ROFI-254358 format. One line per 5 residues: number of its first residue (from 0); their letters; for each residue x, y, z of C-alpha. Coordinates in nm, 2 decimals, decimal comma. Layout:
NUM) a) X/Y/Z | ...
***
This chain:
0) mirny) 30,48/10,52/-1,54 | 30,20/10,72/-1,36 | 29,96/10,49/-1,54 | 30,13/10,17/-1,47 | 30,11/10,25/-1,09
5) fktaw) 29,74/10,28/-1,12 | 29,67/9,98/-1,30 | 29,88/9,78/-1,09 | 29,74/9,93/-0,76 | 29,40/9,82/-0,91
10) rnitr) 29,50/9,47/-0,98 | 29,63/9,43/-0,62 | 29,33/9,56/-0,45 | 29,06/9,40/-0,66 | 29,26/9,06/-0,60
15) nkvyt) 29,23/9,10/-0,23 | 28,85/9,21/-0,21 | 28,81/9,10/0,16 | 29,07/9,29/0,30 | 28,99/9,59/0,04
20) ainvl) 28,65/9,59/0,20 | 28,77/9,56/0,57 | 29,00/9,85/0,52 | 28,75/10,06/0,32 | 28,46/10,02/0,58
25) glslg) 28,71/10,07/0,88 | 28,87/10,39/0,71 | 28,50/10,54/0,64 | 28,37/10,50/0,96 | 28,68/10,67/1,10
30) icacl) 28,69/10,95/0,86 | 28,29/10,99/0,89 | 28,34/11,02/1,28 | 28,61/11,26/1,18 | 28,39/11,44/0,94
35) viyli) 28,09/11,48/1,15 | 28,29/11,58/1,47 | 28,44/11,85/1,27 | 28,11/12,01/1,15 | 28,02/12,00/1,50
40) tsfel) 28,30/12,15/1,69 | 28,37/12,38/1,40 | 27,99/12,49/1,42 | 28,03/12,56/1,78 | 28,35/12,73/1,77
45) sydnf) 28,25/12,97/1,50 | 28,01/13,13/1,72 | 28,06/13,52/1,74 | 28,42/13,51/1,58 | 28,31/13,74/1,31
50) hpdke) 28,29/14,08/1,51 | 28,52/14,35/1,43 | 28,77/14,37/1,70 | 28,62/14,08/1,91 | 28,93/14,05/2,13
55) riyri) 28,86/14,36/2,28 | 28,48/14,29/2,35 | 28,41/14,17/2,70 | 28,07/14,11/2,91 | 28,05/14,28/3,26
60) varfh) 28,01/13,98/3,50 | 28,02/13,93/3,88 | 28,14/13,71/4,16 | 27,95/13,71/4,49 | 28,14/13,61/4,79
65) npngk) 27,95/13,49/5,09 | 28,03/13,49/5,45 | 28,06/13,11/5,44 | 28,35/13,16/5,20 | 28,13/13,02/4,92
70) addlg) 28,17/13,22/4,58 | 27,92/13,23/4,30 | 27,93/13,37/3,95 | 27,65/13,59/3,79 | 27,64/13,65/3,44
75) stisa) 27,42/13,99/3,47 | 27,47/14,30/3,63 | 27,24/14,60/3,81 | 27,04/14,77/3,54 | 27,21/15,09/3,60
80) lpiti) 27,58/14,96/3,62 | 27,66/14,98/3,28 | 27,55/15,34/3,19 | 27,75/15,45/3,51 | 28,06/15,26/3,42
85) rnevs) 28,07/15,45/3,10 | 28,10/15,78/3,27 | 28,34/15,68/3,58 | 28,57/15,39/3,44 | 28,81/15,49/3,21
90) gfenv) 28,97/15,27/2,95 | 28,67/15,18/2,75 | 28,62/15,28/2,35 | 28,24/15,19/2,40 | 27,99/15,05/2,66
95) tafyn) 27,65/14,92/2,61 | 27,34/14,79/2,80 | 27,07/14,60/2,73 | 26,79/14,41/2,89 | 26,60/14,08/2,76
100) yafkv) 26,20/14,13/2,77 | 25,96/13,88/2,67 | 25,67/14,12/2,50 | 25,36/14,02/2,33 | 25,36/14,19/1,98
105) tipdg) 25,05/14,34/1,83 | 25,10/14,51/1,43 | 24,78/14,74/1,40 | 24,64/14,73/1,07 | 24,32/14,91/1,10
110) skdpr) 24,12/14,60/1,13 | 23,92/14,47/1,40 | 24,14/14,18/1,47 | 24,49/14,33/1,45 | 24,78/14,03/1,38
115) kfdaa) 24,93/13,91/1,72 | 25,27/13,75/1,79 | 25,39/13,62/2,12 | 25,76/13,70/2,16 | 25,76/13,54/2,51
120) edvss) 25,79/13,20/2,30 | 26,12/13,31/2,19 | 26,30/13,54/2,49 | 26,62/13,59/2,33 | 26,46/13,76/2,03
125) iiite) 26,38/14,11/2,18 | 26,60/14,36/2,38 | 26,57/14,70/2,51 | 26,89/14,87/2,42 | 27,09/15,18/2,37
130) pqyfn) 27,23/15,36/2,04 | 27,56/15,24/2,17 | 27,46/14,89/2,10 | 27,50/14,93/1,72 | 27,85/15,09/1,77
135) lfkyq) 27,98/14,78/1,96 | 27,80/14,52/1,77 | 27,82/14,61/1,38 | 27,51/14,55/1,17 | 27,43/14,66/0,79
140) wlagn) 27,15/14,91/0,81 | 26,87/14,86/0,53 | 26,69/15,16/0,65 | 26,76/15,45/0,94 | 27,10/15,49/1,09
145) avtal) 27,28/15,38/1,40 | 27,34/15,71/1,54 | 26,96/15,82/1,57 | 26,76/15,51/1,55 | 26,74/15,45/1,91
150) kepfk) 26,81/15,81/2,05 | 26,45/15,89/2,14 | 26,18/15,70/2,37 | 25,93/15,46/2,19 | 26,13/15,39/1,90
155) vvlse) 26,24/15,04/1,78 | 26,46/14,89/1,51 | 26,36/14,59/1,35 | 26,58/14,32/1,16 | 26,50/14,22/0,82
160) tevqk) 26,35/13,88/0,88 | 26,13/14,06/1,17 | 25,99/14,29/0,91 | 25,88/14,02/0,69 | 25,71/13,85/0,98
165) yfgnv) 25,55/14,16/1,11 | 25,48/14,36/0,78 | 25,51/14,08/0,50 | 25,74/14,12/0,19 | 25,79/14,48/0,20
170) epqnv) 26,09/14,70/0,12 | 26,27/14,82/0,46 | 26,24/15,19/0,37 | 25,86/15,16/0,36 | 25,83/15,04/0,74
175) igrnv) 26,01/15,34/0,85 | 25,73/15,54/1,07 | 25,51/15,24/1,11 | 25,37/15,13/1,43 | 25,43/14,81/1,66
180) tynds) 25,26/14,73/1,97 | 25,41/14,55/2,27 | 25,20/14,42/2,56 | 24,89/14,59/2,41 | 25,01/14,94/2,58
185) lhltv) 25,36/15,03/2,46 | 25,30/15,19/2,10 | 25,65/15,23/1,94 | 25,74/15,34/1,62 | 25,98/15,17/1,37
190) sgvvk) 26,32/15,40/1,34 | 26,54/15,14/1,17 | 26,59/14,80/0,99 | 26,91/14,61/1,01 | 26,98/14,29/0,79
195) dwsnn) 27,02/13,97/1,00 | 27,34/13,80/1,06 | 27,45/13,52/0,85 | 27,70/13,38/1,11 | 27,67/13,18/1,41
200) tdfgf) 27,57/13,41/1,70 | 27,42/13,40/2,06 | 27,31/13,75/1,99 | 27,02/13,66/1,75 | 26,81/13,97/1,85
205) kdfvs) 26,53/14,07/1,59 | 26,34/14,37/1,80 | 26,55/14,65/1,92 | 26,35/14,86/2,17 | 26,52/15,21/2,27
210) fatiq) 26,64/15,24/2,62 | 26,48/15,57/2,66 | 26,16/15,43/2,64 | 26,19/15,24/2,99 | 26,16/15,59/3,20
215) hsflk) 25,84/15,68/2,98 | 25,65/15,38/3,01 | 25,55/15,05/3,24 | 25,89/14,92/3,17 | 26,03/15,15/3,47
220) ndidl) 25,83/14,91/3,70 | 26,02/14,61/3,61 | 26,36/14,77/3,50 | 26,50/14,96/3,81 | 26,74/15,21/3,71
225) qhwgm) 26,79/15,33/4,05 | 26,82/15,05/4,30 | 27,17/14,96/4,34 | 27,10/14,64/4,52 | 26,92/14,46/4,26
230) wdyns) 27,10/14,25/4,01 | 26,86/14,16/3,78 | 26,90/13,83/3,55 | 26,80/13,96/3,22 | 27,04/14,29/3,26
235) qgyvk) 27,33/14,28/3,04 | 27,64/14,50/2,99 | 27,92/14,50/2,72 | 28,21/14,71/2,66 | 28,49/14,74/2,40
240) lakgv) 28,83/14,82/2,55 | 29,04/15,10/2,38 | 29,34/15,03/2,19 | 29,62/14,91/2,41 | 29,41/14,89/2,75
245) tpaqi) 29,43/14,53/2,94 | 29,16/14,39/3,12 | 29,35/14,38/3,44 | 29,40/14,77/3,40 | 29,01/14,80/3,38
250) akqfp) 29,00/14,54/3,70 | 29,21/14,79/3,88 | 28,94/15,04/3,88 | 28,66/14,83/3,96 | 28,66/14,80/4,37
255) afvka) 28,65/15,17/4,40 | 28,34/15,16/4,17 | 28,18/14,89/4,37 | 28,23/15,07/4,69 | 28,07/15,41/4,55
260) hvkmp) 27,79/15,24/4,40 | 27,68/14,87/4,49 | 27,50/14,78/4,80 | 27,58/14,45/4,97 | 27,45/14,28/5,30
265) pgfsv) 27,68/14,26/5,57 | 27,96/14,00/5,53 | 27,89/13,98/5,14 | 28,09/14,13/4,87 | 28,09/14,13/4,52
270) elklq) 28,37/14,14/4,24 | 28,31/14,29/3,92 | 28,50/14,10/3,62 | 28,55/14,12/3,25 | 28,42/13,81/3,07
275) pladv) 28,58/13,78/2,69 | 28,33/13,75/2,43 | 28,50/13,43/2,30 | 28,40/13,28/2,63 | 28,04/13,38/2,65
280) hfnsa) 27,90/13,07/2,43 | 28,12/12,83/2,66 | 28,12/12,93/2,99 | 27,81/12,81/3,18 | 27,90/12,94/3,53
285) yedsy) 27,75/13,27/3,38 | 27,39/13,25/3,31 | 27,21/13,46/3,10 | 26,85/13,43/2,89 | 26,96/13,44/2,54
290) trkah) 27,30/13,24/2,48 | 27,27/12,86/2,42 | 27,60/12,73/2,60 | 27,82/12,46/2,46 | 28,05/12,23/2,66
295) lptly) 28,41/12,30/2,54 | 28,54/12,00/2,73 | 28,29/11,80/2,53 | 28,40/11,93/2,24 | 28,75/11,85/2,31
300) aligi) 28,64/11,49/2,42 | 28,47/11,47/2,07 | 28,79/11,58/1,88 | 28,99/11,30/2,08 | 28,70/11,05/2,03
305) alfil) 28,74/11,11/1,65 | 29,11/11,09/1,65 | 29,11/10,76/1,83 | 28,84/10,60/1,59 | 29,09/10,73/1,30
310) viavi) 29,39/10,58/1,44 | 29,20/10,24/1,51 | 29,09/10,22/1,16 | 29,44/10,31/1,04 | 29,59/10,03/1,25
315) nfvnl) 29,36/9,80/1,09 | 29,50/9,93/0,77 | 29,86/9,88/0,89 | 29,79/9,54/1,04 | 29,64/9,41/0,73
320) staqs) 29,91/9,57/0,48 | 30,20/9,41/0,70 | 30,03/9,08/0,72 | 29,98/9,10/0,36 | 30,33/9,17/0,31
325) lrrak) 30,41/8,81/0,38 | 30,23/8,72/0,06 | 30,40/9,00/-0,15 | 30,75/8,93/-0,03 | 30,81/8,73/-0,36
330) evgvr) 30,64/9,00/-0,57 | 30,88/9,26/-0,43 | 31,20/9,03/-0,50 | 31,10/9,00/-0,87 | 31,04/9,36/-0,93
335) kvlgg) 31,40/9,44/-0,78 | 31,53/9,16/-0,98 | 31,39/9,35/-1,27 | 31,54/9,70/-1,18 | 31,27/9,81/-0,96
340) skssl) 31,41/10,09/-0,71 | 31,32/10,11/-0,35 | 31,15/10,47/-0,39 | 30,93/10,34/-0,71 | 30,80/10,04/-0,49
345) tvqfl) 30,74/10,28/-0,20 | 30,55/10,51/-0,45 | 30,35/10,20/-0,60 | 30,22/10,10/-0,23 | 30,13/10,47/-0,12
350) ietff) 29,91/10,49/-0,45 | 29,74/10,15/-0,34 | 29,68/10,31/0,02 | 29,58/10,64/-0,13 | 29,35/10,46/-0,40
355) vtiva) 29,17/10,28/-0,09 | 29,17/10,59/0,12 | 29,00/10,81/-0,13 | 28,72/10,55/-0,19 | 28,68/10,60/0,20
360) vfvsv) 28,64/10,94/0,17 | 28,38/10,92/-0,08 | 28,19/10,66/0,12 | 28,24/10,85/0,46 | 28,08/11,15/0,26
365) mmanp) 27,79/10,96/0,16 | 27,74/10,86/0,53 | 27,78/11,20/0,69 | 27,41/11,31/0,64 | 27,23/11,00/0,74
370) vlaaf) 27,44/11,01/1,05 | 27,38/11,36/1,12 | 27,00/11,30/1,07 | 27,00/10,98/1,30 | 27,21/11,17/1,59
375) hnlip) 27,01/11,50/1,56 | 26,92/11,49/1,93 | 27,32/11,52/1,98 | 27,38/11,75/1,74 | 27,34/12,13/1,77
380) pgvtl) 27,07/12,27/1,51 | 27,23/12,41/1,20 | 27,50/12,16/1,19 | 27,52/12,05/0,79 | 27,75/11,93/0,56
385) dllsa) 27,81/12,19/0,27 | 28,06/11,99/0,04 | 28,11/12,32/-0,17 | 28,25/12,51/0,15 | 28,60/12,58/0,14
390) pvlif) 28,67/12,47/0,50 | 28,50/12,13/0,45 | 28,70/12,06/0,12 | 29,04/12,16/0,29 | 28,95/11,94/0,60
395) lvsvt) 28,83/11,64/0,34 | 29,18/11,69/0,17 | 29,40/11,71/0,48 | 29,21/11,40/0,62 | 29,28/11,20/0,31
400) iftgl) 29,67/11,31/0,28 | 29,70/11,25/0,65 | 29,52/10,93/0,66 | 29,69/10,80/0,33 | 30,03/10,90/0,48
405) lagiy) 29,95/10,75/0,83 | 29,83/10,42/0,70 | 30,05/10,38/0,41 | 30,42/10,50/0,49 | 30,51/10,19/0,71
410) parvl) 30,36/9,92/0,49 | 30,52/10,08/0,19 | 30,87/10,13/0,36 | 30,84/9,76/0,49 | 30,75/9,61/0,15
415) ssylp) 31,01/9,82/-0,03 | 31,29/9,72/0,19 | 31,30/9,35/0,13 | 31,61/9,21/0,01 | 31,57/9,03/-0,34
420) vislk) 31,75/8,70/-0,27 | 31,62/8,66/0,07 | 31,25/8,74/0,00 | 31,26/8,50/-0,33 | 31,38/8,22/-0,09
425) gegsq) 31,10/8,31/0,13 | 31,30/8,36/0,43 | 31,20/8,75/0,46 | 30,87/8,65/0,51 | 30,93/8,39/0,76
430) klngk) 31,14/8,63/0,97 | 30,87/8,91/0,94 | 30,62/8,65/1,04 | 30,83/8,56/1,33 | 30,87/8,89/1,50
435) sylrk) 30,50/9,06/1,43 | 30,57/9,24/1,74 | 30,43/9,56/1,58 | 30,08/9,38/1,46 | 30,05/9,26/1,83
440) slivf) 30,11/9,61/1,99 | 29,84/9,76/1,75 | 29,62/9,50/1,84 | 29,64/9,57/2,18 | 29,63/9,93/2,15
445) qftvs) 29,30/9,88/1,95 | 29,14/9,68/2,21 | 29,27/9,92/2,50 | 29,05/10,19/2,34 | 28,77/9,97/2,31
450) lvfii) 28,77/9,86/2,64 | 28,82/10,22/2,78 | 28,51/10,31/2,60 | 28,33/9,98/2,72 | 28,42/10,07/3,08
455) gtvvi) 28,34/10,43/3,05 | 27,99/10,36/2,89 | 27,92/10,12/3,19 | 27,99/10,36/3,44 | 27,84/10,67/3,29
460) gnqih) 27,53/10,45/3,24 | 27,54/10,36/3,60 | 27,57/10,73/3,69 | 27,27/10,83/3,50 | 27,06/10,55/3,62
465) filnk) 27,14/10,67/3,99 | 27,08/11,01/3,94 | 26,73/10,95/3,77 | 26,61/10,68/4,02 | 26,72/10,82/4,33
470) dlgfn) 26,51/10,94/4,60 | 26,51/11,32/4,55 | 26,32/11,39/4,87 | 25,98/11,45/4,66 | 25,72/11,33/4,45
475) kdaii) 25,77/11,35/4,05 | 25,51/11,12/3,91 | 25,22/11,23/3,72 | 25,27/11,58/3,77 | 25,28/11,86/3,49
480) sirtg) 25,41/12,20/3,53 | 25,26/12,53/3,34 | 25,45/12,83/3,32 | 25,25/13,16/3,25 | 25,40/13,48/3,14
485) wnnts) 25,55/13,74/3,39 | 25,33/14,02/3,26 | 25,00/13,82/3,35 | 24,84/13,91/3,70 | 24,79/13,72/4,01
490) eqltv) 24,41/13,71/3,95 | 24,43/13,55/3,63 | 24,63/13,29/3,78 | 24,37/13,27/4,07 | 24,10/13,20/3,82
495) yanki) 24,33/12,97/3,61 | 24,40/12,76/3,93 | 24,02/12,75/4,05 | 23,89/12,63/3,71 | 24,15/12,36/3,66
500) kqlqg) 24,09/12,23/4,02 | 23,74/12,15/3,94 | 23,86/11,90/3,67 | 23,77/11,53/3,75 | 24,15/11,44/3,65
505) vqlit) 24,29/11,67/3,88 | 24,41/11,56/4,23 | 24,58/11,85/4,35 | 24,72/12,19/4,23 | 24,97/12,45/4,35
510) rhrtt) 25,07/12,79/4,24 | 25,48/12,85/4,28 | 25,76/13,03/4,09 | 25,99/12,73/4,00 | 25,97/12,35/4,07
515) paatg) 26,14/12,17/4,37 | 26,43/12,04/4,13 | 26,54/12,35/3,95 | 26,88/12,49/3,88 | 26,73/12,85/3,83
520) hpgty) 26,62/12,90/4,21 | 26,71/13,26/4,32 | 26,93/13,32/4,64 | 26,96/13,56/4,89 | 27,11/13,59/5,24
525) msykg) 26,95/13,48/5,58 | 27,08/13,58/5,90 | 26,98/13,47/6,26 | 27,12/13,64/6,58 | 27,12/13,40/6,87
530) atgen) 27,29/13,36/7,21 | 27,65/13,25/7,07 | 27,61/13,52/6,80 | 27,50/13,58/6,44 | 27,50/13,33/6,16
535) kidas) 27,46/13,47/5,79 | 27,41/13,21/5,54 | 27,32/13,17/5,15 | 27,01/13,04/5,09 | 26,80/12,97/4,78
540) fdfcd) 26,41/12,99/4,78 | 26,08/12,95/4,61 | 25,76/13,13/4,63 | 25,43/12,91/4,68 | 25,12/12,82/4,84
545) enyvp) 25,00/12,59/5,10 | 24,96/12,30/4,85 | 25,30/12,29/4,73 | 25,43/12,06/5,02 | 25,17/11,81/5,00
550) lfglk) 25,16/11,79/4,62 | 25,54/11,74/4,58 | 25,51/11,51/4,89 | 25,76/11,71/5,11 | 25,79/11,62/5,46
555) ivagr) 25,74/11,85/5,73 | 25,95/11,74/6,03 | 25,86/12,02/6,29 | 25,62/12,29/6,29 | 25,35/12,35/6,02
560) nlrha) 25,30/12,43/5,67 | 25,29/12,78/5,53 | 24,98/13,00/5,48 | 24,91/13,17/5,14 | 24,95/13,53/5,16
565) dtlte) 24,97/13,85/4,95 | 25,29/13,97/5,15 | 25,59/13,79/5,29 | 25,47/13,68/5,65 | 25,65/13,34/5,74
570) flvne) 25,91/13,10/5,64 | 25,94/12,72/5,58 | 26,31/12,60/5,59 | 26,48/12,29/5,53 | 26,66/12,10/5,80
575) tcaka) 27,01/12,19/5,62 | 26,90/12,56/5,64 | 26,82/12,52/6,02 | 27,14/12,34/6,10 | 27,34/12,64/5,92
580) lgfkr) 27,15/12,93/6,10 | 27,30/12,72/6,42 | 27,01/12,54/6,54 | 27,12/12,19/6,68 | 26,75/12,03/6,62
585) padal) 26,51/12,13/6,38 | 26,22/12,19/6,63 | 26,46/12,45/6,80 | 26,42/12,69/6,49 | 26,06/12,71/6,52
590) gkive) 25,92/13,06/6,62 | 26,28/13,21/6,56 | 26,28/13,53/6,38 | 26,53/13,52/6,08 | 26,63/13,85/5,87
595) vgink) 26,64/13,79/5,50 | 26,76/13,99/5,20 | 26,90/14,33/5,15 | 26,56/14,50/5,25 | 26,63/14,27/5,60
600) qrrai) 26,28/14,17/5,63 | 26,23/13,98/5,97 | 26,00/13,70/6,00 | 25,93/13,39/6,20 | 26,03/13,04/6,09
605) vgivk) 25,69/12,84/6,11 | 25,83/12,49/5,99 | 26,11/12,26/5,91 | 26,08/12,07/5,61 | 26,29/11,74/5,56
610) dfhsk) 26,59/11,80/5,32 | 26,53/11,74/4,95 | 26,74/11,82/4,63 | 26,65/12,15/4,53 | 26,96/12,15/4,25
615) slhea) 27,04/11,91/4,07 | 27,28/11,60/4,23 | 27,60/11,81/4,09 | 27,55/11,98/4,42 | 27,52/11,91/4,77
620) itpff) 27,20/12,01/4,96 | 27,21/12,36/5,04 | 27,02/12,58/5,27 | 26,65/12,64/5,10 | 26,33/12,80/5,24
625) lcsik) 25,99/12,87/5,11 | 25,77/13,15/5,13 | 25,46/13,31/5,01 | 25,39/13,62/4,78 | 25,11/13,58/4,54
630) dnert) 25,23/13,84/4,29 | 25,58/13,63/4,26 | 25,40/13,30/4,16 | 25,37/13,24/3,81 | 25,38/12,86/3,76
635) lsikl) 25,12/12,59/3,83 | 25,17/12,24/3,90 | 24,92/11,99/3,84 | 24,90/11,62/4,01 | 24,70/11,43/3,78
640) atagk) 24,45/11,14/3,95 | 24,63/10,81/3,90 | 24,40/10,58/4,05 | 24,21/10,34/3,78 | 24,32/10,59/3,50
645) qaddf) 24,47/10,50/3,20 | 24,71/10,71/2,95 | 24,40/10,83/2,75 | 24,26/10,98/3,06 | 24,57/11,19/3,11
650) kktis) 24,55/11,29/2,76 | 24,18/11,41/2,81 | 24,27/11,60/3,13 | 24,57/11,79/2,97 | 24,33/11,89/2,68
655) qieqi) 24,09/12,02/2,92 | 24,33/12,21/3,09 | 24,48/12,34/2,75 | 24,09/12,45/2,67 | 24,09/12,64/3,02
660) skeiy) 24,44/12,79/2,93 | 24,29/12,94/2,58 | 24,01/13,11/2,77 | 24,22/13,28/3,05 | 24,54/13,35/2,83
665) pnekf) 24,40/13,39/2,47 | 24,73/13,53/2,34 | 24,97/13,28/2,49 | 25,09/12,92/2,34 | 24,98/12,63/2,57
670) eykff) 25,29/12,46/2,69 | 25,33/12,20/2,96 | 25,58/11,96/3,10 | 25,58/11,64/3,31 | 25,77/11,71/3,61
675) detia) 25,99/11,38/3,58 | 26,09/11,49/3,21 | 26,20/11,84/3,38 | 26,42/11,63/3,61 | 26,58/11,42/3,33
680) nlyek) 26,64/11,76/3,16 | 26,89/11,86/3,44 | 27,09/11,57/3,31 | 27,08/11,64/2,94 | 27,45/11,69/2,89
685) eqkta) 27,53/11,37/3,11 | 27,26/11,15/2,88 | 27,44/11,30/2,57 | 27,77/11,22/2,71 | 27,64/10,84/2,76
690) klmst) 27,49/10,82/2,41 | 27,81/10,96/2,29 | 28,02/10,71/2,50 | 27,81/10,42/2,34 | 27,83/10,51/1,99
695) amgia) 28,20/10,54/2,01 | 28,23/10,24/2,20 | 28,02/10,06/1,91 | 28,26/10,21/1,63 | 28,59/10,13/1,80
700) ifisc) 28,47/9,77/1,90 | 28,33/9,71/1,52 | 28,65/9,84/1,35 | 28,88/9,65/1,57 | 28,66/9,32/1,53
705) mglfg) 28,71/9,39/1,16 | 29,07/9,40/1,18 | 29,08/9,10/1,40 | 28,87/8,92/1,15 | 29,09/9,01/0,91
710) latft) 29,40/8,91/1,07 | 29,23/8,57/1,17 | 29,17/8,50/0,84 | 29,52/8,57/0,71 | 29,68/8,38/0,99
715) aqqrv) 29,46/8,06/0,93 | 29,57/8,10/0,57 | 29,95/8,13/0,65 | 29,92/7,81/0,87 | 29,71/7,62/0,63
720) keigi) 29,96/7,35/0,61 | 30,06/7,35/0,96 | 29,71/7,28/1,06 | 29,68/7,01/0,80 | 29,97/6,83/0,93
725) rkvlg) 29,85/6,85/1,29 | 29,51/6,71/1,17 | 29,67/6,44/1,02 | 29,88/6,35/1,32 | 29,55/6,34/1,52
730) asass) 29,47/6,68/1,65 | 29,11/6,77/1,74 | 28,94/7,06/1,58 | 28,88/7,21/1,93 | 29,25/7,21/1,99
735) ivsml) 29,32/7,37/1,68 | 29,06/7,64/1,72 | 29,23/7,69/2,07 | 29,58/7,73/1,90 | 29,46/7,97/1,66
740) srdfi) 29,28/8,18/1,91 | 29,51/8,16/2,20 | 29,75/8,43/2,05 | 29,46/8,69/2,00 | 29,31/8,64/2,32
745) slvmi) 29,64/8,69/2,52 | 29,68/9,01/2,31 | 29,31/9,12/2,43 | 29,37/9,01/2,80 | 29,71/9,23/2,81
750) ailia) 29,48/9,54/2,68 | 29,24/9,46/2,96 | 29,52/9,50/3,21 | 29,64/9,85/3,05 | 29,27/9,98/2,98
755) spiay) 29,16/9,91/3,34 | 29,37/10,20/3,52 | 29,32/10,43/3,21 | 28,93/10,42/3,22 | 28,93/10,41/3,62
760) yfmhl) 29,15/10,76/3,63 | 28,91/10,92/3,36 | 28,59/10,81/3,50 | 28,70/10,88/3,86 | 28,77/11,22/3,73
765) wlqdf) 28,44/11,27/3,57 | 28,24/11,15/3,87 | 28,41/11,42/4,08 | 28,15/11,65/3,93 | 27,87/11,51/4,13
770) ayrvn) 27,81/11,54/4,48 | 27,60/11,23/4,47 | 27,76/10,95/4,26 | 27,79/10,57/4,21 | 28,11/10,37/4,33
775) iswwi) 28,33/10,22/4,07 | 28,31/9,87/4,14 | 28,54/9,59/4,06 | 28,26/9,41/3,86 | 28,23/9,68/3,61
780) flvsg) 28,61/9,60/3,47 | 28,54/9,21/3,51 | 28,23/9,22/3,28 | 28,41/9,46/3,05 | 28,69/9,23/3,02
785) vsail) 28,50/8,91/2,95 | 28,26/9,11/2,71 | 28,60/9,20/2,52 | 28,73/8,83/2,53 | 28,39/8,69/2,39
790) ialvt) 28,36/8,95/2,14 | 28,72/8,87/2,03 | 28,65/8,49/2,07 | 28,33/8,54/1,84 | 28,54/8,74/1,59
795) isfqs) 28,80/8,49/1,56 | 28,60/8,17/1,58 | 28,45/8,16/1,25 | 28,78/8,14/1,08 | 28,94/7,93/1,32
800) vkaal) 28,64/7,65/1,30 | 28,65/7,69/0,92 | 29,03/7,61/0,94 | 29,02/7,34/1,18 | 28,74/7,17/0,99
805) anpvk) 28,91/7,18/0,63 | 29,02/6,87/0,44 | 29,38/6,84/0,54 | 29,44/6,64/0,23 | 29,35/6,98/0,04
810) slrse) 29,56/7,17/0,26 | 29,87/6,94/0,20 | 29,84/6,91/-0,18 | 30,13/7,11/-0,35 | 29,98/7,09/-0,70
***
């Protein structure tokens, strides 16, 4: 019996090659989309979920409240805070602190030219940490032990891969006691070796320097363990709650702790919070220097898109299967007359469906790796297809069963429910053909989804074009930025800048901390006490020299430019900052003394610069000021000469800059970025979303059109005699094409009416994330609707024209 089922299924599948090909291709695309998105989402969702007692591990974060009511989140702490919390707040099983630090590493080997490594290339690879770190995060120790390895100063624990990198292929026990030099003067002894984690993690640290080293080395100048007003971006604190203790119980103790220790300016306050470990990989509100953030809503959107694409492919299968049931009605009648039961017929048709589904799964698996390679820019590094992985196999089996049942259960029930007397007369097929509401509804659903993708793609494309071409208030063309290490001196930067300045292809050069459009601008408070009282504001700032304003094309609307200085002497503020301080006109702020920072440094405002976008267009323009302190400037921006220059001239100039860089910083890798690319990178997430939407749109439209093509082919075949009679009676080819297309086009128009408000709602929500955004214009819906109609017409027209031009003698012949 089973063998007969499979033989009959194979015959029916091979007899209808066109429909089988359409179904296999449609299901393959849908299943492949699901498989690739499953690989991405499972990869991202697996980050750091392997730690023992992970649900009790939290990061110490902070929320700052400003006088203007604004709140800012911070994913770092004061360097001394975790150590003090350990002793003064109860409810913790473990507390640890660590500090990200970019070292240059030297391995002394007795030769004149020891091997050097620039760990600054990977800031997330080295931390300075306490022994408690290894109690909170568990490692397999290959040499040494967690209790004593980091207890003393001048000790370092290395990962297994770092040992191989520094010392070659040696046994872990043989590196204990060997020396590693950091930043040329910090000599550390290897006290332990741990095995690298094989699971996905944001804690991919390889060098663990003992925290006790800070107070006995130059590190104490960079890591302040005494100042309770300094929130350090690289300082991190993690805790493990004791069993039975809740985050709410800990939170009740934080206000008293903050009041006792943390120093804040008047009008400002800070709230300590606990961030779950599971949230660290996804929450971009808490920035740090070692995690790669994944956007959780995007992952959910990916899952939704995959399901929609699969459902569209399944709809194709259902549509074509129910359409074909008109042809198979007599077959069902004959089977029932010969004793076939409803259940046996259902099994027969389900086997046919599963056969097609299994073929589609094999095709989708073959497509997966090429798709991963083609979209590598959209896919996180490390995502691969491992067919021997149990989760992947379970997923494929689950998708096969789910798709097979979803696609096959309705057509099987329809086909097996025909009454033999009616179906053998042909009346059952006519009845089903006259009431094909389900097929029409499914076509409407398919094109509704496709139209939502079309409208979404157009809106997102318009917004990206807007943000990349909007006047940001500064120049961005032909500018390259070079960031030097924080361990380098101001004198080195001066020599570096002076040498570059002499190059013929360089028009202007400025030294500063960050670029005008950078999300990483530091912030502080600024206040001005005038006749009407004191205004306190939160402001971002940058350190720069006098060339910053002309190079980036900023416009001074009142006063003068900054003077470059070794210490803080004056401020240049933007219009928004002047207004927030209480000045009605920009010129009114000139010469006024303002107070800045926790140290309450009082300096004069010497100029007001026209507002520019110091942050991405997600945020409105905020108070911003410029000041000059040479030691805080670590970036060079270079305006390349463009008059009469070609692309080769730019390459030559950059090559000359690289040679100078190797002279000044021989141990550092030369890297530069074009400023306009830096701005584009601010919207990397949006550009990925645009590519994702356009890809989903293409797949959805393609699958929908395949289904429409199949149904148009079947409709033309069903109405072949009608078309022949109409032609004999004088109907033109154009009228027949119009007749065959009318029903399908009306369904697409219904889909346009349904899709437009749905797409508007979701795109309106998406645009709310931008302070500066485009409007969703009526023409977008018109263009999208017309495009969908044209796509449907092109899809249908081939079969419609073919049917209209057919010889009526052949179609009316009964033998």
